[in-house]
C-alpha positions as CSV (number, residue, x, y, z in Angstrom):
1,M,0.0,0.0,0.0
2,K,1.3,3.5,-0.9
3,I,0.2,6.6,0.9
4,W,0.0,9.7,-1.3
5,I,1.3,12.9,0.3
6,C,1.0,16.4,-1.0
7,A,4.4,18.0,-0.9
8,L,4.4,20.7,-3.5
9,M,5.2,23.5,-1.0
10,L,8.2,21.5,0.3
11,L,9.5,20.8,-3.2
12,G,9.2,24.4,-4.2
13,S,11.2,25.8,-1.3
14,L,14.7,27.3,-1.8
15,R,17.7,26.1,0.1
16,T,18.1,28.0,3.4
17,W,21.2,26.5,4.9
18,A,24.7,28.1,4.6
19,A,25.4,29.0,0.9
20,N,28.7,28.0,-0.7
21,P,31.1,30.9,-0.2
22,A,32.6,30.3,-3.6
23,D,29.1,30.7,-5.2
24,Q,28.4,33.8,-3.2
25,S,31.6,35.4,-4.6
26,C,30.3,34.7,-8.1
27,A,27.0,36.3,-7.2
28,K,28.7,39.7,-6.5
29,C,29.0,40.2,-10.2
30,H,26.4,37.8,-11.6
31,Q,23.5,38.4,-9.2
32,Q,20.8,37.9,-11.7
33,I,22.2,34.6,-13.0
34,Y,22.8,33.5,-9.4
35,D,19.2,34.3,-8.3
36,S,17.7,32.5,-11.4
37,Y,20.0,29.5,-10.8
38,E,18.9,29.2,-7.2
39,H,15.4,28.1,-8.5
40,T,16.7,25.3,-10.6
41,P,16.7,21.6,-9.7
42,M,20.5,21.5,-9.8
43,A,20.8,24.2,-7.2
44,R,18.4,22.3,-4.9
45,A,19.8,18.8,-5.6
46,S,20.8,18.2,-1.9
47,G,20.8,19.7,1.5
48,P,20.0,19.0,5.2
49,A,17.3,16.4,5.5
50,V,15.1,18.4,7.8
51,E,15.0,21.2,5.3
52,G,13.9,18.9,2.5
53,L,11.6,16.7,4.5
54,I,8.7,15.1,2.8
55,P,6.6,13.5,5.6
56,G,4.8,10.3,4.7
57,E,4.5,6.6,5.3
58,F,3.7,3.3,3.5
59,T,3.8,-0.4,4.0
60,H,5.9,-2.4,1.6
61,A,3.9,-5.5,0.7
62,A,6.8,-7.8,-0.3
63,S,8.7,-7.4,3.0
64,G,5.8,-6.4,5.3
65,V,7.9,-3.5,6.6
66,H,6.0,-0.3,7.5
67,Y,8.1,2.9,6.9
68,R,7.5,6.4,8.1
69,I,9.3,9.7,7.4
70,F,8.8,12.4,10.0
71,E,10.3,15.3,12.0
72,K,11.1,15.0,15.6
73,D,13.2,17.4,17.8
74,D,14.0,19.5,14.6
75,K,15.5,16.5,12.9
76,A,14.4,14.2,10.1
77,W,13.8,10.5,11.0
78,L,13.0,7.2,9.3
79,S,11.1,4.6,11.4
80,Y,10.6,1.0,10.3
81,D,8.6,-1.8,11.9
82,R,7.2,-5.2,11.1
83,P,5.2,-7.4,13.5
84,A,6.3,-10.9,14.1
85,T,3.1,-12.1,12.5
86,K,4.4,-11.0,9.2
87,G,7.9,-12.6,9.6
88,H,11.0,-11.7,11.5
89,A,10.0,-9.0,14.0
90,L,11.6,-5.6,13.3
91,Q,11.5,-2.2,14.8
92,G,13.8,0.9,14.9
93,E,14.4,4.5,14.0
94,Q,17.2,6.2,12.1
95,E,18.1,9.8,11.9
96,L,18.3,11.1,8.3
97,R,21.1,13.6,7.7
98,Y,20.8,14.9,4.2
99,Y,18.4,14.7,1.3
100,I,19.4,13.9,-2.3
101,G,17.2,15.0,-5.2
102,S,15.5,18.3,-5.9
103,G,12.1,16.7,-5.7
104,K,11.3,17.5,-9.3
105,R,11.6,13.8,-10.1
106,G,12.2,12.3,-6.7
107,R,14.1,12.4,-3.5
108,T,15.9,10.1,-1.1
109,Y,17.8,10.6,2.1
110,L,21.2,9.8,3.5
111,F,22.1,8.5,7.0
112,D,25.3,7.3,8.6
113,Q,26.3,4.5,10.9
114,Q,29.6,4.9,12.6
115,G,30.9,7.1,9.8
116,Y,29.6,4.9,7.0
117,W,27.0,6.6,4.8
118,F,24.0,4.9,3.3
119,E,20.9,5.7,1.2
120,S,17.4,5.3,2.7
121,P,15.7,2.2,1.6
122,I,12.7,4.2,0.4
123,N,12.4,7.0,-2.2
124,W,9.9,9.8,-2.9
125,Y,8.6,9.6,-6.5
126,A,7.3,13.0,-7.6
127,K,5.5,12.1,-10.7
128,K,3.0,9.9,-8.9
129,Q,3.4,11.7,-5.5
130,V,4.2,8.4,-3.7
131,W,6.7,6.8,-1.4
132,D,8.0,3.5,-2.5
133,M,11.1,1.3,-2.3
134,A,14.4,2.5,-3.9
135,P,15.0,1.3,-7.5
136,N,15.8,-2.4,-7.8
137,Y,14.3,-3.2,-4.4
138,L,10.6,-3.1,-5.2
139,T,10.2,-6.8,-4.6
140,A,12.8,-7.2,-1.8
141,K,11.8,-9.6,0.9
142,T,13.9,-7.8,3.6
143,M,14.7,-4.2,4.3
144,P,17.7,-3.0,2.3
145,F,19.6,-1.0,4.9
146,T,23.2,-1.1,3.5
147,M,23.0,0.7,0.2
148,P,26.3,2.5,0.3
149,V,26.4,6.2,-0.7
150,D,28.4,6.4,-4.0
151,E,30.9,9.1,-4.6
152,G,29.8,9.4,-8.2
153,C,26.2,9.9,-7.2
154,L,27.3,12.6,-4.7
155,H,29.3,14.5,-7.4
156,C,26.0,14.9,-9.4
157,H,24.0,16.2,-6.4
158,A,26.3,18.1,-4.1
159,S,29.4,20.4,-3.9
160,G,32.7,19.8,-2.1
161,V,32.3,16.0,-2.2
162,Q,34.9,14.2,-0.1
163,Q,36.8,11.2,-1.1
164,S,36.0,8.0,0.9
165,L,38.7,6.8,3.2
166,E,41.2,4.3,1.9
167,G,39.8,0.8,1.5
168,S,36.1,1.9,1.8
169,R,33.3,2.6,-0.5
170,N,31.3,5.0,1.8
171,H,33.4,5.8,4.9
172,F,34.2,9.5,5.2
173,A,36.2,11.4,7.8
174,G,33.2,13.8,8.3
175,A,30.3,14.8,6.2
176,P,30.4,13.3,2.7
177,F,30.1,16.8,1.1
178,S,30.5,20.4,2.3
179,H,27.6,22.2,0.5
180,G,24.3,21.2,-0.9
181,G,23.4,21.5,-4.6
182,I,25.5,21.8,-7.7
183,G,27.8,24.8,-7.3
184,C,29.2,27.1,-9.9
185,S,32.6,25.3,-10.0
186,S,31.0,22.1,-11.2
187,C,30.5,23.7,-14.6
188,H,32.9,26.7,-14.5
189,G,35.8,25.3,-12.6
190,D,37.7,27.0,-9.8
191,A,37.1,30.7,-10.3
192,T,38.9,31.9,-7.1
193,A,41.5,34.0,-9.0
194,H,38.8,35.3,-11.3
195,A,36.7,36.5,-8.4
196,A,39.7,37.8,-6.4
197,D,40.9,40.2,-9.2
198,G,37.5,41.4,-10.2
199,G,37.2,39.3,-13.3
200,R,40.6,40.1,-14.9
201,S,41.7,36.5,-14.7
202,P,39.7,34.3,-17.1
203,A,37.0,32.0,-15.8
204,L,36.0,28.8,-17.6
205,N,33.1,29.4,-20.0
206,P,31.7,26.0,-21.3
207,A,30.4,27.6,-24.5
208,K,34.0,28.4,-25.5
209,L,35.4,24.9,-24.9
210,P,36.0,22.4,-27.7
211,A,32.8,20.4,-28.2
212,A,34.0,17.2,-26.4
213,K,35.0,19.2,-23.3
214,R,31.9,21.3,-23.5
215,D,29.6,18.4,-23.7
216,S,31.5,16.5,-21.0
217,I,30.3,19.0,-18.4
218,C,26.7,17.9,-18.8
219,L,27.5,14.3,-19.6
220,Q,29.4,13.7,-16.3
221,C,26.0,13.4,-14.7
222,H,23.6,12.9,-17.6
223,L,25.1,9.9,-19.3
224,E,25.3,6.4,-17.8
225,G,25.0,3.9,-20.8
226,E,24.2,0.3,-20.2
227,T,27.5,0.1,-18.3
228,S,30.6,2.2,-17.9
229,V,34.3,1.6,-17.2
230,A,36.9,3.9,-15.7
231,R,40.0,3.8,-17.9
232,L,43.1,2.4,-16.3
233,G,44.6,4.9,-13.9
234,H,41.3,6.9,-13.6
235,R,38.3,6.7,-11.3
236,V,34.7,7.8,-11.6
237,G,34.3,11.1,-9.8
238,E,37.6,12.7,-10.7
239,F,36.2,14.8,-13.5
240,K,36.7,18.6,-13.4
241,A,35.2,21.1,-15.7
242,G,37.5,21.5,-18.7
243,D,38.4,17.8,-18.8
244,N,37.3,15.5,-21.6
245,L,35.2,13.0,-19.7
246,F,35.9,10.3,-22.3
247,D,39.6,10.4,-21.5
248,Q,38.6,9.1,-18.0
249,V,35.5,6.9,-18.6
250,V,34.2,4.9,-21.5
251,Y,30.4,4.3,-21.8
252,F,28.8,1.2,-23.5
253,V,25.4,0.4,-24.8
254,H,24.0,-2.6,-26.6
255,Q,24.2,-2.3,-30.4
256,Q,20.6,-1.5,-31.4
257,S,18.7,0.9,-33.5
258,G,15.6,1.4,-31.2
259,P,15.2,3.8,-28.3
260,T,16.3,3.0,-24.8
261,Q,14.2,3.6,-21.7
262,R,16.7,4.3,-19.0
263,A,16.4,7.5,-17.0
264,T,19.7,8.9,-18.2
265,S,19.7,7.8,-21.8
266,Q,18.9,11.3,-23.4
267,W,22.4,11.8,-24.8
268,E,22.4,8.4,-26.5
269,A,19.0,9.2,-28.1
270,L,20.2,12.7,-29.1
271,L,23.1,11.2,-31.0
272,R,20.6,9.2,-33.1
273,S,18.4,12.2,-33.8
274,E,18.4,13.9,-37.2
275,C,18.8,17.2,-35.4
276,K,22.1,16.2,-33.9
277,R,23.4,14.4,-36.9
278,R,22.8,17.4,-39.2
279,S,24.0,20.0,-36.7
280,G,27.0,18.1,-35.4
281,D,29.1,19.9,-32.8
282,R,27.0,23.1,-33.2
283,M,24.3,21.3,-31.2
284,S,24.7,20.7,-27.5
285,C,22.5,20.3,-24.4
286,A,22.6,24.1,-24.0
287,T,21.0,24.5,-27.4
288,C,17.7,23.8,-25.7
289,H,18.5,23.8,-22.0
290,D,19.6,26.9,-20.0
291,P,21.5,25.5,-17.0
292,H,20.8,28.8,-15.1
293,H,17.1,28.8,-15.6
294,T,14.2,26.4,-15.4
295,P,11.0,27.7,-17.1
296,A,7.8,27.6,-15.1
297,P,5.2,25.0,-16.0
298,E,3.1,27.6,-17.8
299,E,6.1,28.8,-19.8
300,R,7.4,25.4,-20.9
301,V,5.6,25.0,-24.2
302,A,6.5,28.5,-25.4
303,Y,10.0,28.3,-24.1
304,Y,10.9,25.1,-25.8
305,R,9.0,26.0,-29.0
306,S,11.2,29.0,-29.3
307,K,14.2,26.7,-29.2
308,C,12.8,24.6,-32.0
309,L,12.0,27.7,-34.1
310,T,15.6,28.8,-34.1
311,C,16.2,26.1,-36.7
312,H,12.6,25.4,-38.0
313,G,11.4,29.0,-38.2
314,E,10.4,29.3,-41.8
315,A,7.2,31.4,-41.9
316,A,5.3,29.1,-44.2
317,F,6.2,26.0,-42.1
318,V,5.2,27.7,-38.8
319,A,1.9,28.9,-40.2
320,K,0.8,25.5,-41.6
321,H,2.4,23.0,-39.3
322,H,-0.4,22.2,-36.7
323,P,-1.0,25.8,-35.6
324,E,-3.6,24.3,-33.2
325,Q,-0.8,22.4,-31.3
326,P,2.2,24.6,-30.4
327,D,3.8,22.0,-28.1
328,C,6.6,20.8,-30.3
329,A,8.1,18.6,-27.7
330,G,4.8,17.1,-26.7
331,C,4.6,15.5,-30.1
332,H,8.1,15.0,-31.3
333,M,9.7,14.2,-27.9
334,A,7.1,12.0,-26.2
335,R,7.4,11.2,-22.6
336,R,7.5,7.5,-21.6
337,K,8.1,5.3,-18.6
338,T,11.7,4.5,-17.7
339,E,12.7,0.8,-17.3
340,D,15.2,1.4,-14.5
341,I,13.4,3.7,-12.1
342,A,9.8,3.0,-11.1
343,H,7.1,5.7,-11.3
344,E,9.4,7.9,-13.6
345,Q,9.2,9.1,-17.1
346,L,11.8,10.5,-19.6
347,T,11.5,12.8,-22.6
348,D,12.5,11.0,-25.8
349,H,15.5,12.8,-27.2
350,D,15.4,10.8,-30.5
351,I,13.3,13.8,-31.7
352,Q,11.2,11.8,-34.2
353,R,9.9,13.6,-37.3
354,V,6.9,11.2,-37.2
355,P,5.7,11.2,-33.6
356,G,5.7,7.7,-32.0
357,L,7.7,6.1,-34.8
358,A,10.6,5.1,-32.6
359,L,8.3,3.8,-29.9
360,Q,6.8,1.2,-32.3
361,G,10.3,0.0,-33.1
362,S,11.4,-3.6,-33.6
363,T,10.2,-6.4,-31.4
364,A,13.4,-8.3,-31.8
365,A,15.6,-8.7,-28.7
366,P,18.5,-6.2,-28.6
367,S,21.9,-7.3,-29.7
368,Q,24.2,-8.7,-27.0
369,E,27.1,-6.9,-28.6
370,L,28.3,-3.7,-26.8
371,V,29.4,-0.6,-28.6
372,T,30.8,2.6,-27.1
373,V,28.6,5.7,-26.9
374,G,29.7,8.1,-29.5
375,G,32.1,5.7,-31.1
376,E,34.8,6.5,-28.5
377,P,37.9,4.3,-28.6
378,A,38.1,1.4,-26.1
379,T,40.7,-1.3,-25.4
380,D,40.2,-5.0,-24.9
381,R,40.4,-4.3,-21.2
382,D,37.6,-1.8,-21.4
383,F,35.3,-4.0,-23.4
384,G,36.1,-7.0,-21.2
385,L,35.3,-5.1,-18.0
386,A,32.0,-3.9,-19.6
387,Y,30.9,-7.4,-20.4
388,A,32.1,-8.6,-17.0
389,Q,29.9,-6.1,-15.3
390,L,26.9,-7.4,-17.2
391,A,27.8,-10.9,-16.3
392,T,27.6,-10.1,-12.6
393,H,23.8,-9.5,-13.2
394,G,23.3,-13.0,-14.6
395,N,24.2,-12.4,-18.3
396,Q,26.1,-15.6,-19.0
397,A,26.7,-14.7,-22.6
398,A,28.4,-11.5,-21.5
399,G,30.7,-13.5,-19.2
400,E,31.7,-15.7,-22.1
401,R,32.6,-12.7,-24.2
402,A,34.5,-11.1,-21.3
403,I,37.0,-13.9,-20.4
404,P,39.0,-13.9,-23.7
405,L,39.0,-10.1,-23.8
406,L,40.4,-9.9,-20.3
407,R,42.9,-12.7,-20.8
408,K,44.2,-10.9,-23.9
409,A,44.4,-7.6,-22.0
410,E,46.5,-9.4,-19.3
411,R,48.9,-10.5,-22.0
412,T,49.1,-7.5,-24.2
413,E,48.2,-4.2,-22.4
414,A,50.5,-2.3,-20.2
415,G,49.8,-1.7,-16.6
416,Q,47.9,-5.0,-15.9
417,E,50.1,-5.7,-12.8
418,R,48.4,-2.7,-11.1
419,D,44.9,-3.3,-12.6
420,A,43.1,-4.7,-9.6
421,E,39.7,-4.4,-11.3
422,L,40.7,-6.5,-14.2
423,H,42.0,-9.3,-12.0
424,T,39.0,-9.2,-9.7
425,R,36.5,-9.4,-12.5
426,L,38.4,-12.1,-14.4
427,G,38.7,-14.1,-11.1
428,F,35.0,-13.9,-10.6
429,L,34.2,-15.2,-14.1
430,L,36.7,-18.0,-13.8
431,E,35.2,-18.9,-10.4
432,M,31.7,-19.1,-12.0
433,N,33.3,-21.4,-14.7
434,R,34.5,-23.6,-11.9
435,Q,38.1,-22.8,-12.8
436,R,38.9,-22.4,-9.1
437,R,42.7,-22.6,-9.3
438,E,42.9,-19.9,-12.0
439,A,40.4,-17.8,-10.1
440,V,42.6,-17.9,-6.9
441,A,45.5,-16.7,-9.0
442,E,43.5,-13.8,-10.3
443,Y,42.3,-12.8,-6.9
444,Q,45.8,-12.9,-5.5
445,A,47.0,-10.8,-8.4
446,A,44.2,-8.3,-7.6
447,L,45.3,-8.1,-4.0
448,K,48.9,-7.6,-5.0
449,A,47.8,-4.7,-7.2
450,D,45.6,-3.3,-4.4
451,P,45.8,-4.9,-0.9
452,L,42.5,-3.1,0.0
453,E,40.5,-4.6,-2.9
454,S,37.6,-5.9,-0.8
455,T,35.7,-7.8,-3.5
456,A,38.8,-9.9,-4.4
457,A,39.5,-10.5,-0.7
458,G,35.9,-11.7,0.0
459,D,35.7,-13.9,-3.1
460,L,39.1,-15.4,-2.4
461,A,38.0,-16.1,1.1
462,V,35.1,-18.2,-0.2
463,L,37.4,-20.3,-2.3
464,M,39.8,-20.8,0.7
465,A,36.8,-21.9,2.9
466,E,35.6,-24.3,0.2
467,A,39.1,-25.8,0.2
468,G,38.9,-26.3,4.0
469,D,41.4,-23.5,4.8
470,F,39.1,-21.6,7.3
471,Q,42.0,-19.8,8.9
472,S,43.0,-18.1,5.7
473,A,39.4,-17.4,4.9
474,Q,38.8,-15.9,8.3
475,R,41.7,-13.5,7.9
476,L,40.4,-12.3,4.6
477,W,36.8,-11.9,5.7
478,S,38.1,-10.1,8.8
479,S,40.0,-7.6,6.7
480,V,37.0,-6.9,4.6
481,F,34.5,-6.6,7.4
482,E,36.8,-4.5,9.6
483,K,37.3,-1.9,6.9
484,D,33.7,-2.0,5.7
485,P,31.0,-3.4,8.1
486,S,28.3,-2.6,5.5
487,Q,29.6,-5.7,3.6
488,T,27.3,-7.9,5.5
489,A,27.9,-11.0,3.4
490,A,31.5,-10.9,4.5
491,G,30.4,-10.3,8.1
492,Y,28.1,-13.3,8.1
493,D,30.8,-15.6,6.5
494,L,33.3,-14.3,9.1
495,A,31.0,-15.3,11.9
496,V,30.6,-18.8,10.4
497,A,34.4,-19.1,10.1
498,D,34.9,-17.9,13.7
499,C,32.4,-20.5,14.8
500,K,34.1,-23.3,12.8
501,L,37.4,-22.3,14.4
502,G,35.9,-22.6,17.9
503,D,35.6,-18.9,18.7
504,A,32.0,-18.4,19.7
505,R,32.7,-15.0,21.4
506,S,34.2,-13.5,18.2
507,A,31.3,-15.0,16.1
508,L,28.7,-13.3,18.4
509,A,30.6,-10.0,18.3
510,T,30.7,-10.1,14.5
511,L,27.0,-10.8,14.3
512,D,26.2,-8.0,16.7
513,R,28.1,-5.5,14.6
514,L,26.6,-6.9,11.4
515,M,23.0,-6.4,12.7
516,I,23.7,-2.8,13.6
517,F,24.2,-2.2,9.9
518,S,21.7,-4.7,8.7
519,P,18.9,-5.1,11.3
520,D,16.6,-7.1,8.9
521,N,18.9,-10.0,8.4
522,P,17.1,-13.3,9.3
523,A,20.1,-15.5,8.6
524,A,22.3,-13.6,10.9
525,A,19.6,-13.4,13.6
526,Q,19.1,-17.1,13.4
527,L,22.8,-17.9,13.6
528,R,23.2,-15.6,16.5
529,L,20.3,-17.2,18.4
530,G,21.7,-20.6,17.7
531,I,25.2,-19.8,19.0
532,A,23.9,-17.8,22.0
533,S,21.6,-20.6,23.0
534,G,24.1,-23.4,22.5
535,R,22.1,-25.1,19.8
536,Q,24.8,-24.1,17.3
537,S,28.1,-25.6,18.5
538,C,31.3,-23.6,17.9
539,S,34.0,-26.2,18.3
540,A,37.3,-26.1,16.4
541,R,37.4,-28.6,13.5
């Protein structure tokens, strides 16, 4: 059951917490632009949770958990409960620290446990004005409470994003970011000198950059592809305005001619459009979208029509082409449901001359072959890692494509000895192929390249345990869980290993810590009850 909540006043509010000093220095000379930008979704993409609170509650049918978002003592809170009659009894509260999402499309919240930051298990979906589970968890049987905050996500919603501590995905020394919303520097770079000398030093103007670098500023957040791979020596989130994003990350999609329905597939669609193909580099996101201004709902039709008429403004055409219907985008850029985010729609950027033609499309299954977005160059390593990512989601054919590509990259591409991701991914695929000895070698190579590679350590521990070497497995799982207690699978396996080695006290301590981070974990709860009651014997074997 979903409870509908009217939250329009909340979503329309401006940010009231401390503004970014760097942005305020820009406002001294660009006040009108600054004031306009403050009303855009990008400016309001994050902030303190209590200032972006959308109260509501709902019961998730699949898990039986009742959720409530509310304010108490000037703080935002999430409560969750489930009676024993509907499964494993559950009850608790969690303070919410920050909100993510302007509310135009949706909103979620962030909370921390012992310095580790997570996303709320529930999201607000603005289109339907409902609370529901986070994407990918609509049918979850338990409460997902360990969804780590991703640096890449933060860079697209906040300013002053901190880098996570070494060996962790989501552990920060303090707050994960310093200021809410997307600041001026995200698109214009560091303008400290420009502001200090009254504008005599140049500031970065995206419109004056080469096309690839200009487009990269938008695409750092508005392009995902089916999958993406950080090039060797780079990481997602390192992008700065003025960089060429494609020097750092390569994006892949399945080779197909029809439209995609992912929430961030607009650029892929635009590349297919006749408008972009004929205009080339002259056309960019800013051709139609002003990043400093969002038109009011009553202005949208006229605003975007004016953009179309800059190229399609012949008097005879304008007079005769459906004068009764001035909404160009409403016909030629139909809105449709997304396949990766529930309750959401996207605007079709294929810009079809005949409305709806692309949506009819082919009924054939999309090709399994990956191609790079925009035809960007990619190595065997890049393609292999892209297929390997798809394989982790159950795509066996992708795994079969990945193995020879990654093996070739091992032999022929420079830098493989420091490429922990390559060895980790290849190790997993070999493990799935029951080539355990080869998988062990790959995991060991990954840990040599990066001793803090937790995925390789956890998977290697599984193979050690399967071979009966519980002491080696225990050391590996302990290293993973100690650095990142949100990796609850490693915590559970560590408790099992502790028990098999006769250390009931350590097993119980591990399970207690695990359940702080994952309170709705029936397997851990059952194991803990068994050990504590003596029904589960922990004797060395």
